[in-house]
Every structure is written in C-alpha cells, then in structure tokens.
KESE-560212 format. One line per field, with one value per residue (C-alpha): residue number from 1; residue in one letter; chain; x, y, z. Coordinates in Angstrom, 1 decimal. Each point is the difference from the previous one (the first is absolute). Layout:
KESE-560212
nr [NUM | ...]
rest [A | ...]
kette [A | ...]
c1 [X | ...]
c2 [Y | ...]
c3 [Z | ...]
***
This chain:
KESE-560212
nr [1 | 2 | 3 | 4 | 5 | 6 | 7 | 8 | 9 | 10 | 11 | 12 | 13 | 14 | 15 | 16 | 17 | 18 | 19 | 20 | 21 | 22 | 23 | 24 | 25 | 26 | 27 | 28 | 29 | 30 | 31 | 32 | 33 | 34 | 35 | 36 | 37 | 38 | 39 | 40 | 41 | 42 | 43 | 44 | 45 | 46 | 47 | 48 | 49 | 50 | 51 | 52 | 53 | 54 | 55 | 56 | 57 | 58 | 59 | 60 | 61 | 62 | 63 | 64 | 65 | 66 | 67 | 68 | 69 | 70 | 71 | 72 | 73 | 74 | 75 | 76 | 77 | 78 | 79 | 80 | 81 | 82 | 83 | 84 | 85 | 86 | 87 | 88 | 89 | 90 | 91 | 92 | 93 | 94 | 95 | 96 | 97 | 98 | 99 | 100 | 101 | 102 | 103 | 104 | 105 | 106 | 107 | 108 | 109 | 110 | 111 | 112 | 113 | 114 | 115 | 116 | 117 | 118 | 119 | 120 | 121 | 122 | 123 | 124 | 125 | 126 | 127 | 128 | 129 | 130 | 131 | 132 | 133 | 134 | 135 | 136 | 137 | 138 | 139 | 140 | 141 | 142 | 143 | 144 | 145 | 146 | 147 | 148 | 149 | 150 | 151 | 152 | 153 | 154 | 155 | 156 | 157 | 158 | 159 | 160 | 161 | 162 | 163 | 164 | 165 | 166 | 167 | 168 | 169 | 170 | 171 | 172 | 173 | 174 | 175 | 176 | 177 | 178 | 179 | 180 | 181 | 182 | 183 | 184 | 185 | 186 | 187 | 188 | 189 | 190 | 191 | 192 | 193 | 194 | 195 | 196 | 197 | 198 | 199 | 200 | 201 | 202 | 203 | 204 | 205 | 206 | 207 | 208 | 209 | 210 | 211 | 212 | 213 | 214 | 215 | 216 | 217 | 218 | 219 | 220 | 221 | 222 | 223 | 224 | 225 | 226 | 227 | 228 | 229 | 230 | 231 | 232 | 233 | 234 | 235 | 236 | 237 | 238 | 239 | 240 | 241 | 242 | 243 | 244 | 245 | 246 | 247 | 248 | 249 | 250 | 251 | 252 | 253 | 254 | 255 | 256 | 257 | 258 | 259 | 260 | 261 | 262 | 263 | 264 | 265 | 266 | 267 | 268 | 269 | 270 | 271 | 272 | 273 | 274 | 275 | 276 | 277 | 278 | 279 | 280 | 281 | 282 | 283 | 284 | 285 | 286 | 287 | 288 | 289 | 290 | 291 | 292 | 293]
rest [X | X | X | X | X | X | X | X | X | X | X | X | X | X | X | X | X | X | X | X | X | X | X | X | X | X | X | X | X | X | X | X | X | X | X | X | X | X | X | X | X | X | X | X | X | X | X | X | X | X | X | X | X | X | X | X | X | X | X | X | X | X | X | X | X | X | X | X | X | X | X | X | X | X | X | X | X | X | X | X | X | X | X | X | X | X | X | X | X | X | X | X | X | X | X | X | X | X | X | X | X | X | X | X | X | X | X | X | X | X | X | X | X | X | X | X | X | X | X | X | X | X | X | X | X | X | X | X | X | X | X | X | X | X | X | X | X | X | X | X | X | X | X | X | X | X | X | X | X | X | X | X | X | X | X | X | X | X | X | X | X | X | X | X | X | X | X | X | X | X | X | X | X | X | X | X | X | X | X | X | X | X | X | X | X | X | X | X | X | X | X | X | X | X | X | X | X | X | X | X | X | X | X | X | X | X | X | X | X | X | X | X | X | X | X | X | X | X | X | X | X | X | X | X | X | X | X | X | X | X | X | X | X | X | X | X | X | X | X | X | X | X | X | X | X | X | X | X | X | X | X | X | X | X | X | X | X | X | X | X | X | X | X | X | X | X | X | X | X | X | X | X | X | X | X | X | X | X | X | X | X | X | X | X | X | X | X | X | X | X | X | X | X]
kette [A | A | A | A | A | A | A | A | A | A | A | A | A | A | A | A | A | A | A | A | A | A | A | A | A | A | A | A | A | A | A | A | A | A | A | A | A | A | A | A | A | A | A | A | A | A | A | A | A | A | A | A | A | A | A | A | A | A | A | A | A | A | A | A | A | A | A | A | A | A | A | A | A | A | A | A | A | A | A | A | A | A | A | A | A | A | A | A | A | A | A | A | A | A | A | A | A | A | A | A | A | A | A | A | A | A | A | A | A | A | A | A | A | A | A | A | A | A | A | A | A | A | A | A | A | A | A | A | A | A | A | A | A | A | A | A | A | A | A | A | A | A | A | A | A | A | A | A | A | A | A | A | A | A | A | A | A | A | A | A | A | A | A | A | A | A | A | A | A | A | A | A | A | A | A | A | A | A | A | A | A | A | A | A | A | A | A | A | A | A | A | A | A | A | A | A | A | A | A | A | A | A | A | A | A | A | A | A | A | A | A | A | A | A | A | A | A | A | A | A | A | A | A | A | A | A | A | A | A | A | A | A | A | A | A | A | A | A | A | A | A | A | A | A | A | A | A | A | A | A | A | A | A | A | A | A | A | A | A | A | A | A | A | A | A | A | A | A | A | A | A | A | A | A | A | A | A | A | A | A | A | A | A | A | A | A | A | A | A | A | A | A | A]
c1 [72.5 | 1.3 | 3.5 | 0.7 | -1.3 | 0.5 | -0.9 | 0.1 | 1.7 | -1.7 | -3.7 | 0.6 | 3.5 | 0.8 | -1.6 | -0.6 | 3.2 | 1.7 | 1.1 | -0.8 | -1.4 | 2.2 | -3.5 | 0.1 | 3.7 | -0.4 | -2.6 | 2.1 | 2.5 | -2.4 | -0.7 | 3.6 | 0.5 | -2.7 | 1.1 | -2.0 | 1.5 | -0.8 | 0.5 | -0.7 | -1.9 | 0.3 | -0.8 | 3.3 | 3.0 | 2.8 | 2.1 | -3.2 | -1.1 | 2.9 | 1.3 | -3.2 | 0.3 | 3.9 | -0.5 | -2.4 | 3.0 | -2.4 | 1.3 | -2.5 | -0.6 | -1.5 | -2.8 | 0.7 | -2.0 | -3.4 | 2.2 | 2.6 | 2.6 | 0.5 | 3.1 | 1.0 | 1.1 | 3.0 | -1.7 | 1.8 | -1.8 | -1.9 | -2.5 | -0.5 | -2.5 | 0.7 | -2.4 | 1.7 | -0.1 | -3.7 | -1.8 | 2.1 | -0.8 | -3.7 | -0.2 | 1.9 | -2.8 | -2.9 | 1.5 | 1.1 | -3.4 | -1.6 | 2.8 | -0.1 | 3.7 | 1.9 | 3.0 | 2.2 | 1.2 | 2.9 | 2.5 | 2.4 | -2.5 | -3.1 | 0.1 | -2.1 | 0.2 | -1.1 | 0.4 | -2.3 | -2.9 | 0.5 | -0.3 | -2.8 | -2.4 | 0.7 | -1.3 | -3.0 | -1.3 | 0.4 | -2.3 | -2.3 | -0.1 | -1.0 | 3.2 | 2.2 | 3.6 | 2.9 | 2.2 | 3.0 | 0.0 | -1.0 | 3.1 | 2.5 | -0.8 | 0.6 | 3.0 | 1.2 | -1.3 | 2.4 | 2.6 | 0.0 | -0.1 | -3.0 | -1.9 | 1.8 | -1.2 | 0.7 | -0.6 | -1.6 | -0.3 | 1.3 | 3.6 | -1.6 | -1.6 | 3.2 | 2.0 | 1.2 | 0.6 | -3.0 | -3.4 | -3.3 | -2.5 | -3.0 | -1.3 | -1.9 | -2.5 | -1.7 | -2.4 | -2.8 | -2.1 | -2.4 | -1.6 | 3.2 | 1.5 | -3.3 | 0.7 | 3.6 | -0.6 | -2.5 | 2.3 | 2.7 | -2.0 | -0.6 | 3.8 | 0.2 | 3.4 | -0.6 | -1.0 | -1.6 | -0.8 | -0.5 | 2.0 | -1.9 | -2.2 | 1.4 | 1.9 | 0.5 | 2.9 | 1.3 | 1.7 | 0.7 | -3.2 | 2.0 | 1.3 | -2.5 | -0.2 | -2.1 | 2.5 | 2.9 | -1.5 | -0.6 | 3.5 | 1.5 | -2.8 | 1.3 | 3.9 | -1.3 | -2.2 | -3.0 | -3.6 | -1.9 | -2.4 | 2.7 | 0.6 | -1.4 | 0.2 | -1.0 | -0.4 | -2.1 | 0.0 | -0.5 | 3.4 | -0.8 | -2.4 | 2.0 | 1.2 | -3.1 | -1.7 | 2.6 | 0.6 | -2.0 | -0.5 | -1.1 | 0.5 | -1.0 | 1.3 | -2.5 | 1.1 | -0.4 | -1.9 | -4.0 | 1.4 | 3.0 | -2.5 | -2.8 | 2.4 | 1.7 | -0.7 | 1.0 | 0.3 | 2.1 | 1.1 | 1.3 | 3.4 | 0.1 | -1.5 | 2.4 | -2.2 | 3.3 | 0.9 | -4.1 | 0.6 | 3.1 | -0.9 | -3.5 | 2.0 | 2.3 | -2.9 | -2.2 | -2.8 | 0.0 | -1.2 | 1.3 | -2.5 | 1.5 | -0.7]
c2 [13.9 | 2.2 | 0.9 | 3.3 | -0.2 | 3.3 | 0.1 | 3.0 | -0.2 | 1.2 | -1.6 | -2.0 | -2.0 | 0.8 | -1.7 | 2.9 | -1.4 | 1.5 | -3.4 | -2.4 | -3.3 | -3.2 | -1.1 | 3.5 | -0.3 | -3.8 | 1.6 | 2.6 | -2.4 | -2.3 | 2.6 | 1.4 | -4.2 | 0.4 | 3.1 | 2.5 | 3.1 | 1.4 | 3.8 | 1.4 | 3.4 | 1.9 | 3.3 | -0.3 | 1.4 | -3.0 | 0.4 | -0.6 | -3.0 | -1.8 | 0.1 | -2.7 | -2.0 | -0.5 | -2.7 | -2.2 | 0.1 | 0.9 | 1.5 | 2.3 | 3.5 | 2.8 | 2.4 | 2.7 | 3.3 | -1.2 | 0.5 | 2.4 | -2.3 | -3.2 | -2.0 | -3.5 | -3.3 | 1.6 | 2.4 | 3.0 | 3.6 | -0.8 | 2.8 | 2.9 | 2.5 | 3.1 | 3.0 | 2.9 | 3.3 | 1.7 | -3.2 | -0.2 | 3.4 | -1.0 | -3.1 | 1.8 | 2.7 | -2.1 | -2.0 | 3.1 | 1.2 | -2.6 | -0.4 | -3.2 | -2.1 | -1.8 | -1.8 | 0.2 | -2.7 | 0.5 | -2.5 | 0.0 | 0.1 | 1.0 | 2.8 | 1.3 | 3.1 | -2.0 | -3.9 | 0.9 | 1.2 | -2.5 | -2.5 | 1.6 | 0.4 | -4.1 | -0.7 | 2.3 | -1.6 | -3.2 | 0.6 | 1.5 | -3.2 | -1.4 | -1.6 | -0.4 | 1.6 | -1.4 | 3.4 | -2.1 | -1.9 | 3.1 | 1.7 | -2.5 | 0.0 | 3.3 | 0.0 | -3.3 | 2.0 | 3.0 | -2.5 | -1.5 | 4.0 | -0.1 | 2.4 | 3.2 | 2.8 | 3.5 | 3.6 | 1.1 | -1.5 | 3.3 | -1.6 | -2.9 | 1.5 | 2.4 | -3.8 | 0.0 | -4.0 | -0.4 | -0.3 | 0.0 | -3.5 | 0.4 | 1.5 | -1.7 | 1.8 | -1.4 | 1.4 | -1.7 | 2.6 | -1.0 | 3.2 | 1.9 | -3.1 | 0.4 | 3.7 | -0.3 | -2.8 | 2.1 | 2.8 | -2.4 | -1.9 | 4.1 | -0.1 | -1.5 | -1.4 | -2.2 | -3.3 | -0.4 | -3.5 | -1.4 | -3.4 | -0.3 | 1.7 | 3.5 | 0.6 | 2.1 | -1.1 | 2.6 | -0.3 | 1.2 | -1.1 | -2.2 | -1.8 | -2.4 | -3.9 | -0.5 | 1.5 | -1.1 | -3.4 | 0.7 | 1.0 | -3.2 | -2.0 | 1.7 | -0.9 | -3.4 | -0.4 | -1.0 | 1.3 | 1.2 | -2.0 | -2.9 | 1.2 | 0.1 | 2.5 | -0.8 | 3.4 | 1.0 | 3.5 | 3.5 | 0.6 | -3.8 | 0.8 | 1.4 | -3.1 | -1.9 | 1.8 | -1.1 | -3.9 | -2.9 | -1.3 | 2.5 | -1.8 | 1.8 | -0.9 | -1.2 | 3.1 | 2.4 | 3.1 | 0.7 | 1.7 | -3.0 | -2.9 | 1.9 | 0.1 | -3.9 | -2.8 | -2.3 | 0.6 | -2.1 | -0.8 | 2.8 | 0.6 | -2.1 | -3.0 | -0.3 | 2.0 | 0.3 | -3.1 | -1.2 | 2.3 | -1.2 | -3.6 | 0.4 | 1.3 | -2.8 | -2.8 | 2.6 | 0.2 | 3.8 | 1.1 | 3.5 | 2.7 | 2.8 | 3.1]
c3 [136.8 | 3.1 | -0.7 | 2.3 | 3.9 | 2.0 | 3.4 | 2.1 | 3.2 | 3.6 | 0.5 | -2.6 | -0.6 | 3.8 | 3.4 | 2.4 | 1.1 | -3.1 | -0.9 | -3.0 | 0.8 | -1.0 | -2.3 | -1.4 | -1.3 | -0.9 | -2.4 | -1.3 | -0.6 | -2.1 | -2.1 | -0.8 | -0.9 | -2.1 | -2.2 | 1.7 | 0.4 | 3.6 | 1.3 | 2.9 | -0.1 | 3.2 | 1.4 | 1.8 | -0.4 | -1.7 | 3.3 | 2.0 | -2.2 | -0.6 | 3.1 | 0.9 | -3.4 | -0.3 | 3.0 | -2.2 | -2.9 | -2.4 | -3.6 | -1.1 | -1.0 | 1.5 | -0.2 | 3.2 | 1.1 | -1.8 | -3.4 | 0.2 | 0.0 | -1.9 | 0.5 | -1.9 | 1.6 | 0.0 | 2.1 | -2.1 | -0.2 | -4.0 | 1.1 | 2.6 | -0.1 | 2.0 | 0.9 | -1.2 | 2.4 | -1.3 | 1.3 | 2.7 | 1.1 | -1.0 | 2.1 | 3.4 | -0.2 | 0.3 | 2.9 | 1.6 | -0.4 | 1.5 | 2.5 | -1.1 | 1.3 | -3.1 | -0.5 | -3.7 | -1.7 | -2.1 | -2.3 | 3.1 | 2.8 | 2.3 | 1.7 | 3.2 | 2.1 | 2.5 | 0.8 | 3.6 | -1.9 | -2.5 | 3.1 | 1.6 | -4.0 | -0.1 | 3.4 | 0.0 | -3.2 | 1.0 | 3.0 | -2.3 | -1.9 | 3.1 | 0.6 | 3.0 | -1.2 | 1.5 | 0.6 | 1.3 | -3.2 | -2.5 | 1.7 | -0.5 | -3.5 | -0.5 | 1.5 | -2.3 | -3.0 | 1.4 | 0.4 | -3.9 | -0.7 | -2.1 | 2.3 | 0.8 | 2.3 | -1.5 | 1.3 | -3.2 | -3.8 | -1.0 | -0.5 | -1.0 | -3.4 | -0.9 | -0.5 | -3.1 | 0.4 | 1.6 | -1.7 | 1.8 | -0.8 | 1.9 | 3.1 | 2.4 | 2.3 | 3.4 | 2.2 | 2.1 | -0.3 | -2.7 | -1.6 | -0.2 | -2.0 | -2.3 | -0.6 | -0.8 | -2.7 | -1.0 | -0.7 | -1.4 | -2.5 | -1.5 | -1.0 | -3.6 | 0.4 | 3.1 | 0.2 | 3.7 | 1.8 | 3.3 | 1.1 | 3.8 | 1.7 | 1.1 | -2.5 | -3.5 | -2.6 | -2.5 | -2.8 | -3.7 | -1.9 | -2.1 | 2.6 | 0.6 | 0.6 | -3.4 | -1.9 | 1.0 | -0.3 | -3.5 | -0.8 | 1.5 | -1.8 | -3.2 | 0.9 | 0.1 | -2.7 | 2.1 | -0.9 | 3.3 | -0.5 | 0.7 | 3.7 | 2.6 | 3.7 | 3.4 | 2.4 | 2.5 | 0.2 | -2.0 | -1.9 | -1.1 | -2.4 | -3.0 | -0.5 | 1.2 | -2.7 | -2.5 | 0.3 | -1.7 | 4.0 | 2.4 | 3.8 | 3.1 | 2.8 | 3.0 | 1.8 | -2.8 | -0.1 | -1.5 | -2.6 | -1.4 | 0.6 | -2.3 | -3.2 | 1.3 | -2.5 | 3.5 | 3.5 | 1.5 | 3.8 | 2.3 | 0.7 | 2.9 | -2.0 | -2.5 | -2.4 | -2.7 | 0.6 | -1.2 | -2.7 | -1.7 | 0.3 | -0.9 | -3.2 | -0.4 | 0.5 | -3.2 | 2.3 | -0.8 | -3.2 | -1.3 | -0.8 | -1.9 | 1.0]
***
C-alpha cells in the first residue's frame, strides 16, 4: 500500500504553462484525505516552487533544489546542504574553463550575471528542440521573476560567496552547445563530492553529493516511519532518477527521458495528459502493485 508520494514539478506536475490541472489537484487532495503523504520534489528553489503551488492551497512539504533543502508542511527549513568554498571554487573553475554560463541558487535568491544571456540561451534551446519560442512571453516571465525578487542580476558572484548569512545550494549551467555540455559534465563528475544531473535538455544541475532527491526522500520517509517500498515517485528527467530508484513504485511521465523510462515500473501520460493525476488515481484504485527495488 502506498503511503508516500513524491512528485517532481517541471515536466511532471506542471503543464508547459507552469500550472497544475484541476484533475491533478483533485487527485492529490484525495490522496491526502486517505492519509497518504504527498511531497513536492523539485530542482526549483522553494521561493519559486511555492510561488506556483500556494495558489492551490496544498499543505505539503518540499524537497527543493534536488535535495539541497528540505522544508516541512509549515515550510520551515529542516535541512540545508550548502557547498563549501573549496567545492564552489572547483565547480566555477570548470564552468570558466569551458565558458559555460551559469546561475547560482542560494537559500535566499537566484543570481545571474546576465539576464539577457539567460534569455538568449533559453530561446536557443527552444529553437534546437524544434520549438517556436515566444520571445515576448519569455521576457515577460523573466520580468515577473525579477519583480518577485527570486532572480537577481549581479556584476559577479564573488560578493555572494563571501556573505556569511547566505549559502550556495545549487549551480545551474546551460548551453546550446552540446559537446561543451558533455565535456563540462564529464569534468564535474570527476569531482568526488558533487551530484551532477539535469532537469531538461541543455542544462546541468550541480549540488553537494548528499543533496539528491532520493537521499532527501529517504530522510523524509524515515521521519514519517514509512518504508520506501510503500512510496511512489513520479518524474521525467535525470534529477529524478535517485528517488525513482529508491521507491516501491517508480512512475515515469510519458514525456520523460529514455533513461527515466528505462528504470520505471510504470509509464503514465504526459504532463499535458494529466499523467500525474492518472498515476495517483491508479494508486487509489489499487491498479498498481508496488515493486520493491
């Protein structure tokens, strides 16, 4: 019997318009009513994730920044896993050597050295994936992020690293140059204390080795006295693999990467087909059987 459900956000819980469908909200609420704990497990920072989820009045805990931060149902920080100065130096040296643009995520904000470059990379990646990006919409979303103070432009990151009251939790690098990304990821994987993953085509996400969704979910399950064989996780990309491998029922979205589908017990619908709602409804109707890893 499933007692805990962990749900990724982008490409999973959220539609391409960054909203949650009524059917999905209904399914989550039914699960909560039946005593099943639901948790958001996202690569986003809390201030970004909750900015979307709060309008649906869901009182649930969060695993944020791929596990670099855990927040309880009252949204209080229970765990932070910041990078130390040595790791920060090693990571930034790799990015600089390959001239890969990156942002830093702290426990207070997201920082970039060029919002315009962020926009250009986003557009390039959308074009490479065969899309027809709405440039004005992209710029509007960026302006909204700035207005909400979640994204801040700075001259350089040194001032952030030197602050004693702020901690670096994640790096997010992006490029439309695939060979450059492959080399960068390879170099980063050689650094022992890092967890290197991705949440979409064209990016690299870097946290401390202990800051992964699966590890954070283990800790949350232990606090709830839930065996992970009685847990279900739903995801679509590489940063979801650590939690999908640990649970009794691993669900891949229909739009998931091939790597995610390969380790899943079940493939549900896409994020425009209410895939999350379908997976939860099937659990509530006992149509999935847990397969302990």
